C-alpha positions as CSV (number, residue, x, y, z in Angstrom):
1,M,153.7,20.8,272.6
2,S,154.8,17.8,270.7
3,K,158.1,16.5,270.9
4,T,159.7,16.2,267.3
5,R,162.8,14.6,266.8
6,S,165.1,16.3,264.4
7,K,167.9,14.5,262.9
8,R,170.9,16.3,263.5
9,V,174.4,16.1,261.4
10,G,177.6,16.4,263.3
11,I,180.1,19.1,261.9
12,G,182.3,17.3,259.3
13,A,179.7,14.3,259.0
14,R,179.6,12.8,255.3
15,P,176.6,12.8,253.4
16,P,175.2,9.3,252.3
17,A,176.9,8.0,249.3
18,T,173.7,8.3,247.3
19,W,173.9,12.2,247.0
20,I,176.7,11.9,244.2
21,R,174.3,10.1,242.1
22,Q,171.3,12.4,242.2
23,G,172.7,14.3,239.2
24,D,170.4,14.7,235.8
25,A,169.6,11.3,234.1
26,D,171.3,12.4,230.9
27,A,174.9,12.1,232.9
28,L,174.3,8.6,233.7
29,Q,173.3,7.6,230.0
30,K,176.7,8.8,228.9
31,G,178.2,5.7,230.6
32,D,180.1,8.0,233.2
33,L,178.6,6.6,236.2
34,Y,181.6,7.8,238.5
35,T,183.6,11.0,237.7
36,A,186.1,12.7,239.7
37,R,186.7,16.6,240.0
38,L,189.4,18.3,238.8
39,T,190.8,21.7,240.0
40,L,193.1,24.0,238.0
41,D,194.3,27.2,238.5
42,I,194.5,29.5,235.4
43,T,194.6,33.1,234.9
44,P,191.1,35.4,234.5
45,A,192.0,35.9,230.7
46,M,192.3,32.4,230.1
47,R,189.2,31.5,231.8
48,A,187.4,34.3,229.7
49,R,188.8,32.7,226.5
50,I,187.6,29.1,227.4
51,K,184.3,30.6,228.0
52,I,183.9,32.4,225.1
53,S,185.2,29.5,223.1
54,A,182.5,27.2,224.9
55,F,179.8,29.6,224.4
56,T,180.3,30.2,220.3
57,R,180.5,26.3,219.8
58,G,177.0,26.1,221.9
59,V,178.6,23.8,224.6
60,T,179.1,24.0,228.3
61,V,182.7,25.1,229.7
62,A,183.0,21.6,231.2
63,E,181.7,19.9,228.0
64,L,184.6,21.8,226.1
65,L,187.2,20.9,228.4
66,R,186.1,17.1,228.5
67,G,186.3,17.1,224.7
68,L,189.6,18.6,224.9
69,L,191.1,16.2,227.4
70,E,189.6,13.4,225.7
71,R,190.9,14.0,222.4
72,E,194.5,14.7,224.3
73,F,194.6,11.7,226.5
74,S,192.3,9.3,224.4
75,E,192.6,5.7,225.8
76,N,193.6,4.6,222.2
77,R,196.5,7.1,221.6
78,M,199.9,5.5,221.2
79,E,201.3,8.0,223.3
80,N,199.5,6.8,226.4
81,M,200.3,3.3,226.1
82,P,203.0,2.0,228.9
């Protein structure tokens, strides 16, 4: 029998930082090197409307919502200036 040493990861151990950047290459080309996840509580009916809207436009839900948020909270909008 050969003794094989396995790497054990303890519960709650953090993965290496490189796992964040292992997405698809297109995401990195968009200039978004670092992103943050946002969680919202919405009704199932609103979720359905959002999904239908994204499907009819031919985009993902994430793309649809990013576009909406970018239009509303654009860095160039006067309302967002301090």
